[in-house]
C-alpha positions as CSV (number, residue, x, y, z in Angstrom):
1,M,35.2,-31.9,26.4
2,L,33.7,-35.0,28.6
3,D,37.2,-38.0,29.6
4,P,35.5,-40.7,30.3
5,A,38.3,-41.5,32.5
6,I,36.9,-38.9,35.0
7,F,33.9,-41.4,35.6
8,R,34.9,-42.9,39.6
9,S,33.1,-45.1,41.5
10,Y,30.5,-42.7,43.0
11,D,31.0,-39.5,41.2
12,V,32.3,-37.8,38.7
13,R,35.3,-35.6,38.9
14,G,38.0,-33.9,36.7
15,V,40.1,-31.2,36.0
16,V,38.5,-28.4,34.2
17,P,38.9,-27.7,31.3
18,Q,41.1,-30.5,30.4
19,Q,38.8,-33.1,30.9
20,L,35.6,-31.3,31.4
21,D,34.1,-28.7,30.2
22,E,30.7,-26.8,29.6
23,A,30.0,-29.3,26.8
24,G,30.8,-31.9,28.9
25,A,28.3,-30.4,31.4
26,G,25.8,-30.4,29.2
27,A,26.2,-34.1,27.9
28,F,26.2,-35.1,31.5
29,A,23.1,-33.3,32.4
30,R,21.3,-35.0,29.3
31,A,22.3,-38.0,29.7
32,F,21.6,-37.7,33.4
33,A,18.0,-37.0,33.2
34,Q,17.6,-39.4,30.6
35,V,19.1,-42.7,32.3
36,I,16.7,-41.9,35.5
37,G,13.6,-40.6,33.4
38,A,13.4,-37.3,35.1
39,R,11.1,-34.4,34.5
40,R,12.0,-32.3,37.2
41,V,15.8,-32.0,38.7
42,V,17.3,-30.6,41.3
43,V,20.8,-29.1,40.7
44,G,23.7,-27.1,43.4
45,K,27.0,-26.3,43.2
46,D,29.8,-26.2,45.5
47,V,32.1,-23.0,46.1
48,R,34.8,-24.1,43.6
49,A,35.0,-21.0,41.0
50,S,34.1,-23.2,37.5
51,G,31.3,-24.0,38.9
52,P,28.8,-21.2,37.8
53,M,30.1,-22.3,34.7
54,L,29.0,-26.0,34.5
55,A,26.5,-25.5,36.6
56,E,24.7,-22.9,33.8
57,A,25.8,-25.6,31.2
58,A,24.2,-28.3,32.9
59,I,20.8,-26.7,33.8
60,A,20.3,-25.1,30.0
61,A,21.3,-28.7,28.6
62,L,18.2,-29.9,30.9
63,L,15.7,-27.0,29.5
64,R,16.4,-27.6,26.6
65,A,15.8,-30.8,26.7
66,G,12.5,-30.0,27.9
67,V,13.4,-31.5,32.2
68,D,12.2,-28.8,34.9
69,V,14.8,-27.4,36.9
70,I,14.8,-26.5,40.6
71,D,18.4,-24.4,41.4
72,I,19.3,-24.5,44.4
73,G,22.6,-22.5,44.7
74,T,25.5,-23.0,46.1
75,V,25.5,-25.8,48.7
76,S,27.3,-27.9,50.9
77,T,26.8,-31.7,49.9
78,D,24.8,-32.7,52.4
79,M,22.0,-29.6,52.0
80,F,22.1,-31.0,48.5
81,Y,21.0,-34.9,49.6
82,F,18.5,-32.9,51.7
83,A,16.9,-30.9,48.4
84,A,17.1,-34.1,46.6
85,A,15.1,-36.4,49.6
86,T,12.7,-33.5,50.2
87,L,11.9,-31.2,47.4
88,D,9.8,-32.9,44.6
89,A,12.3,-33.8,42.0
90,D,13.3,-37.3,40.1
91,G,16.6,-36.8,41.2
92,G,19.6,-34.4,41.0
93,F,23.1,-33.9,40.7
94,T,25.5,-30.9,42.4
95,V,28.2,-29.5,40.8
96,S,31.3,-30.3,43.0
97,A,34.9,-32.1,43.2
98,S,34.5,-32.7,46.9
99,H,37.9,-32.0,48.7
100,N,40.3,-32.3,44.8
101,P,42.4,-29.6,44.3
102,R,40.6,-26.1,43.2
103,D,40.9,-27.0,39.3
104,W,39.2,-30.2,39.5
105,N,35.1,-30.1,39.2
106,G,32.3,-32.7,38.6
107,F,28.9,-34.3,39.8
108,N,27.9,-35.8,42.7
109,S,24.2,-37.3,41.4
110,C,20.8,-39.3,43.0
111,R,17.8,-40.7,42.0
112,K,14.7,-39.4,44.0
113,G,14.8,-39.6,47.6
114,A,18.6,-38.7,47.4
115,V,19.3,-42.8,46.6
116,P,23.3,-42.2,45.2
117,L,24.2,-43.1,41.7
118,S,27.3,-45.4,41.2
119,L,29.0,-47.1,38.2
120,T,27.0,-50.5,39.3
121,S,23.5,-48.8,39.5
122,G,23.2,-46.3,36.4
123,L,26.3,-43.8,36.5
124,D,28.1,-46.3,33.8
125,Q,25.1,-45.2,31.6
126,V,25.2,-42.0,32.4
127,R,28.7,-41.8,30.9
128,D,27.8,-43.9,27.8
129,L,25.6,-41.8,27.0
130,A,27.4,-38.7,27.2
131,L,30.5,-40.0,25.7
132,Q,27.7,-40.6,22.3
133,D,25.7,-37.0,22.8
134,A,25.5,-34.9,20.1
135,G,23.6,-32.3,21.6
136,G,20.1,-33.7,20.9
137,T,17.1,-32.3,19.2
138,P,15.2,-29.2,21.5
139,A,12.2,-30.5,23.5
140,A,8.5,-29.3,21.9
141,R,8.3,-27.5,25.5
142,P,11.1,-26.0,27.1
143,G,11.9,-26.6,31.1
144,R,11.1,-24.2,33.6
145,R,13.8,-23.0,35.9
146,E,12.7,-22.9,39.7
147,R,15.0,-21.2,41.9
148,R,14.5,-22.3,45.6
149,D,16.2,-21.5,48.8
150,V,16.6,-24.8,51.2
151,W,19.1,-23.0,53.9
152,N,16.6,-22.2,56.6
153,N,15.2,-25.7,55.9
154,F,18.1,-27.5,56.4
155,A,19.1,-25.9,59.5
156,D,15.7,-26.4,60.9
157,Y,15.8,-30.2,59.7
158,V,19.4,-31.0,61.5
159,L,18.2,-29.7,64.7
160,T,15.2,-32.6,64.7
161,Y,18.3,-34.7,65.7
162,I,18.9,-33.3,68.9
163,D,17.8,-32.5,72.4
164,R,18.5,-28.8,72.5
165,S,18.1,-28.5,76.2
166,R,21.0,-31.0,76.8
167,L,23.7,-28.7,75.2
168,R,25.2,-26.5,77.6
169,P,27.5,-23.3,76.6
170,M,30.7,-24.3,74.9
171,T,33.5,-22.3,72.9
172,L,33.8,-24.0,69.0
173,V,36.9,-23.2,66.5
174,A,35.1,-24.1,63.2
175,N,37.0,-24.5,60.4
176,G,35.2,-24.7,57.3
177,N,38.4,-24.8,54.7
178,C,36.9,-22.4,52.5
179,G,33.6,-24.2,52.0
180,L,30.0,-23.3,53.3
181,Q,29.8,-25.2,56.8
182,V,30.9,-22.5,59.2
183,K,28.2,-20.0,57.6
184,V,25.5,-23.3,57.7
185,L,26.7,-23.7,61.5
186,R,25.7,-19.9,62.4
187,L,22.4,-20.5,61.0
188,V,21.8,-23.4,63.0
189,A,23.0,-22.1,66.3
190,E,20.8,-19.0,65.5
191,R,17.8,-20.7,64.2
192,G,18.1,-22.9,66.9
193,K,19.8,-20.8,69.9
194,L,22.3,-22.9,70.6
195,P,24.4,-21.3,73.3
196,L,27.7,-21.7,71.2
197,T,30.6,-19.0,70.8
198,I,31.7,-19.7,67.3
199,H,35.2,-18.7,66.1
200,G,35.3,-19.3,62.4
201,M,38.5,-20.5,60.4
202,Y,38.5,-20.3,56.6
203,E,34.6,-19.4,57.0
204,E,34.5,-17.4,53.8
205,P,33.8,-19.1,50.6
206,D,36.3,-19.4,48.2
207,G,37.3,-21.5,45.5
208,A,40.8,-20.6,45.1
209,F,40.8,-22.7,48.5
210,P,43.8,-20.7,50.1
211,V,44.1,-23.1,52.7
212,P,47.8,-25.0,53.5
213,G,48.7,-26.7,50.8
214,G,46.0,-25.1,48.7
215,V,43.9,-28.8,49.2
216,P,40.8,-28.3,51.1
217,N,41.0,-31.5,53.1
218,P,41.3,-32.2,56.8
219,L,42.9,-35.4,56.7
220,L,46.0,-34.0,55.7
221,P,48.4,-33.3,58.2
222,E,49.1,-29.9,56.8
223,N,45.5,-29.2,57.6
224,Q,45.3,-29.9,61.1
225,G,47.7,-27.9,62.8
226,E,46.3,-24.5,62.8
227,L,42.6,-25.4,64.1
228,V,44.5,-27.4,67.0
229,K,46.7,-24.3,67.7
230,S,43.3,-22.6,67.7
231,V,41.7,-24.6,69.8
232,L,44.9,-24.3,72.2
233,G,45.1,-20.8,71.7
234,R,41.3,-20.0,72.1
235,R,40.9,-22.5,75.3
236,A,37.9,-23.7,73.1
237,D,35.8,-26.6,74.3
238,L,36.0,-28.3,70.5
239,G,37.4,-27.7,67.1
240,V,35.7,-29.1,64.4
241,A,36.4,-29.2,60.2
242,W,34.6,-29.6,57.3
243,D,36.1,-30.8,53.5
244,A,35.3,-27.6,50.9
245,D,31.6,-29.7,49.8
246,G,30.7,-30.0,53.8
247,D,30.1,-33.8,53.6
248,R,32.8,-35.0,56.1
249,C,33.6,-33.9,59.6
250,F,36.3,-33.5,62.0
251,F,36.9,-32.7,65.5
252,V,39.6,-31.5,67.7
253,D,39.2,-32.4,72.0
254,E,40.4,-29.3,73.8
255,S,43.8,-31.2,74.8
256,G,44.7,-30.4,70.9
257,Y,44.2,-34.3,69.8
258,F,42.8,-34.3,66.4
259,L,40.5,-37.4,66.5
260,S,40.4,-39.6,63.6
261,G,37.1,-41.3,62.0
262,Y,37.9,-44.4,63.6
263,F,37.5,-42.9,67.4
264,T,34.7,-40.1,66.5
265,T,32.7,-43.5,64.6
266,A,32.9,-44.9,68.3
267,I,31.8,-42.1,69.9
268,L,28.9,-41.0,67.7
269,A,27.9,-44.4,68.1
270,R,27.7,-43.7,72.1
271,S,25.1,-40.7,70.9
272,V,23.0,-43.0,68.3
273,L,22.6,-46.2,70.9
274,Q,21.6,-43.3,73.8
275,H,18.7,-42.3,71.1
276,E,18.1,-45.7,69.5
277,P,19.5,-48.8,71.9
278,G,20.2,-51.7,70.7
279,A,20.6,-50.3,67.1
280,T,22.8,-51.9,64.0
281,V,26.0,-49.9,63.1
282,I,27.7,-50.6,60.3
283,I,31.5,-49.5,59.6
284,D,34.5,-50.1,56.8
285,P,36.8,-52.9,57.6
286,R,40.0,-50.2,58.0
287,S,40.0,-50.3,61.4
288,I,37.2,-51.5,63.9
289,W,38.5,-53.0,67.0
290,A,37.6,-50.1,69.0
291,T,34.4,-49.6,67.3
292,Q,33.5,-53.3,68.0
293,D,33.8,-53.5,71.7
294,T,32.3,-49.5,72.2
295,I,29.5,-50.9,70.0
296,A,29.1,-54.1,72.1
297,A,29.3,-52.9,75.2
298,L,26.5,-50.7,74.5
299,G,24.1,-53.4,73.4
300,G,24.3,-52.7,69.6
301,K,25.2,-54.5,66.7
302,T,28.3,-54.0,64.3
303,V,28.2,-55.0,60.7
304,I,31.6,-54.6,58.7
305,S,30.7,-53.7,55.1
306,R,32.8,-52.2,52.1
307,A,33.5,-48.5,52.2
308,G,32.1,-46.3,50.1
309,M,29.3,-43.3,49.4
310,T,27.4,-45.5,47.3
311,I,28.0,-48.7,49.1
312,I,27.1,-48.1,52.9
313,P,23.5,-46.6,52.4
314,A,23.0,-49.6,50.3
315,K,24.0,-51.7,53.3
316,M,22.2,-49.3,55.7
317,R,19.2,-49.9,53.5
318,E,19.5,-53.7,53.4
319,L,19.8,-54.0,57.1
320,N,17.4,-51.1,58.3
321,A,21.2,-49.5,60.1
322,A,20.6,-46.7,62.2
323,F,24.3,-45.3,61.6
324,A,27.5,-46.0,59.8
325,G,30.9,-44.5,60.1
326,E,33.9,-44.6,57.9
327,M,37.6,-43.9,58.5
328,S,37.4,-40.9,56.2
329,A,34.5,-39.3,58.4
330,H,31.6,-39.9,56.3
331,F,28.9,-40.7,59.1
332,Y,25.8,-41.9,57.6
333,F,21.7,-41.7,59.3
334,R,19.0,-43.8,58.5
335,R,16.7,-40.7,59.1
336,N,19.0,-39.0,56.8
337,W,18.2,-41.1,53.8
338,F,20.8,-43.4,54.4
339,R,23.1,-40.4,53.2
340,D,25.9,-38.9,55.1
341,N,25.8,-35.3,57.2
342,G,28.5,-33.2,57.9
343,M,26.7,-30.7,60.2
344,I,24.5,-34.0,62.2
345,P,27.7,-35.2,63.9
346,L,28.7,-32.3,65.2
347,L,25.3,-31.3,66.7
348,L,25.1,-34.8,68.4
349,M,28.7,-34.4,69.5
350,L,27.3,-31.5,71.4
351,E,24.7,-33.1,72.8
352,L,26.8,-36.1,73.4
353,L,29.1,-33.4,75.7
354,G,26.3,-32.0,77.1
355,R,24.3,-35.0,78.5
356,E,27.3,-36.7,79.8
357,G,28.8,-33.5,81.2
358,K,32.4,-34.2,80.1
359,P,34.8,-32.9,77.8
360,L,35.7,-34.6,74.3
361,S,38.9,-36.2,75.8
362,A,37.3,-38.0,78.6
363,L,35.6,-39.8,76.0
364,V,38.6,-40.2,73.8
365,A,41.1,-41.3,76.7
366,P,39.6,-45.1,76.7
367,L,40.1,-45.1,73.0
368,R,43.5,-43.8,73.2
369,A,44.4,-45.9,75.8
370,K,43.8,-49.4,74.4
371,Y,43.7,-49.0,70.6
372,F,46.5,-48.1,68.3
373,A,46.1,-47.2,64.8
374,S,48.5,-46.0,61.9
375,G,46.0,-43.9,60.2
376,E,45.7,-44.4,56.4
377,M,49.1,-45.1,54.3
378,N,48.9,-44.9,50.8
379,F,51.4,-46.6,48.2
380,R,51.7,-46.5,44.7
381,V,52.5,-49.9,43.3
382,A,52.3,-51.3,39.7
383,D,50.0,-53.5,40.4
384,A,47.5,-53.7,43.3
385,A,46.1,-57.2,43.2
386,A,49.6,-59.2,42.8
387,A,50.7,-56.6,45.9
388,I,47.6,-57.6,48.1
389,A,48.2,-61.7,47.3
390,R,52.1,-61.2,48.2
391,A,50.3,-59.8,51.5
392,Q,48.3,-62.8,51.9
393,R,51.1,-65.2,51.5
394,E,53.3,-63.4,53.6
395,F,50.9,-63.3,56.8
396,T,49.2,-66.5,57.4
397,G,48.1,-68.0,60.7
398,G,45.6,-64.6,61.0
399,E,41.9,-64.5,60.3
400,T,41.6,-63.4,57.0
401,D,38.4,-61.3,55.8
402,F,38.1,-60.3,52.4
403,T,34.6,-57.9,53.2
404,D,37.1,-54.7,51.3
405,G,40.4,-56.0,49.6
406,L,42.7,-58.4,52.3
407,S,42.1,-57.9,55.9
408,V,44.2,-59.8,58.1
409,A,43.6,-59.8,62.5
410,F,45.7,-61.7,64.8
411,T,45.9,-61.6,68.5
412,D,47.2,-58.2,69.2
413,W,47.1,-56.4,65.7
414,R,45.5,-56.7,62.4
415,F,45.3,-54.6,58.9
416,N,43.6,-53.9,56.1
417,L,45.4,-53.6,52.9
418,R,43.3,-52.4,50.0
419,S,42.5,-50.8,46.4
420,S,41.4,-47.3,46.7
421,N,37.9,-46.7,44.6
422,T,39.0,-43.1,43.8
423,E,42.8,-43.2,43.0
424,P,45.0,-45.1,41.5
425,L,46.6,-46.2,44.9
426,L,46.8,-49.3,47.6
427,R,45.6,-48.3,51.0
428,L,46.9,-49.7,54.3
429,N,45.6,-49.4,57.8
430,V,47.1,-51.1,60.8
431,E,45.8,-51.3,64.2
432,S,46.7,-53.0,67.6
433,R,46.4,-53.0,71.0
434,S,49.9,-52.1,71.7
435,Q,52.1,-49.5,70.5
436,A,54.9,-52.2,70.0
437,A,52.7,-54.4,68.2
438,L,51.9,-51.7,65.5
439,D,55.2,-50.5,65.5
440,Q,56.3,-54.3,64.6
441,G,53.4,-54.9,62.1
442,L,54.1,-51.1,60.2
443,R,57.6,-52.7,59.6
444,R,56.3,-55.9,58.4
445,L,54.2,-54.4,56.1
446,T,56.0,-51.6,54.5
447,D,59.1,-53.7,54.3
448,L,56.7,-56.0,51.7
449,L,55.3,-52.8,50.0
450,G,57.8,-50.2,50.2
451,Q,57.4,-46.4,51.8
452,P,54.5,-44.9,52.0
453,L,53.8,-41.7,49.9
454,A,54.6,-38.3,51.9
455,G,52.1,-37.0,53.3
456,H,49.9,-40.0,53.5
């Protein structure tokens, strides 16, 4: 089974086995290898219970088609990108459904050098071929399978991003949301001899995801409370959380404040611009004022791009940007083949705090005092395009931009309204320079769009 509906803008995600089963995994693998012309493919998987079954089916299909496989086992998504970029392969895929519920799975794929595959850059061809798949004819020479452990090399690689002498002893609470990243962090700390005391939460890999709500997504409010409580209870210097596949990174300061990806981007830009003065930083248009002002004050250049884990890398390559941050807490680095990474942001944050000799709350406080943001709210509407058009007619007199959906900026507040790339939803972000302006803007927009979905 391979439901065409599970091919999304950036990846493949669906419910197992109703939308994706072993036969579907094999069809995807054969089509993927054919589209990119692969003779050698990297294959990984995340911690989901269906991962071994789907990965084995995909590997068997590749071997039968005469394609060699480098099997890197169970890895985080950022570790997969590292493997795809550094091993001798034509591309690869990891069996993963990111932060989706436990009964989901899918594929995140790339070409050689970890260049992403999307519906506009080859994934559409993979879909069409896979849906026509009849099993294929066995190759005269079956492919060969090589098992590789990339953990140590990955740990050594991410350590190259920082000056370890700048770090000071710190206590961390690290929430892996049942993925691998707490274990990866312990390995990084050990190999780098980092002065860290690490208290793990949901540290053991578990595809059943026994986290609050059963969804390993730190953006959900129900997944934030335990981490905040633990940071305060242990008097930790910092809290960090990742989603189950480890490619997004979230922070809690020592006062218990959970940072948005918006504020984190501004703070990480501070670190990046210390390493590379004058660099270009790419941000998405959902909330922009805090990052724009911070980067400008530090002598950097800001470019606004559409959001998306395939769109951002392409824009970075075009401009040779050093760093990009999304409000969703995906953080991208030029040296990381323009891909996102969940471990590098933590290391840069630790270095920054050691270099400046301040707690994270001291870096957050100026942002909290000047910039007010709603966070992302989701609306289910019958016609997203019509709703965006209504908003454009309603909110005149501001500066309008269509980089990604509709953005309208007034003197003291702005909003961005866009269709989701991965779900049938309309997403709204509002920011302002005062709480009163934020409240007023939100009232006007919810009057127009209705009430947001619960939990968003």
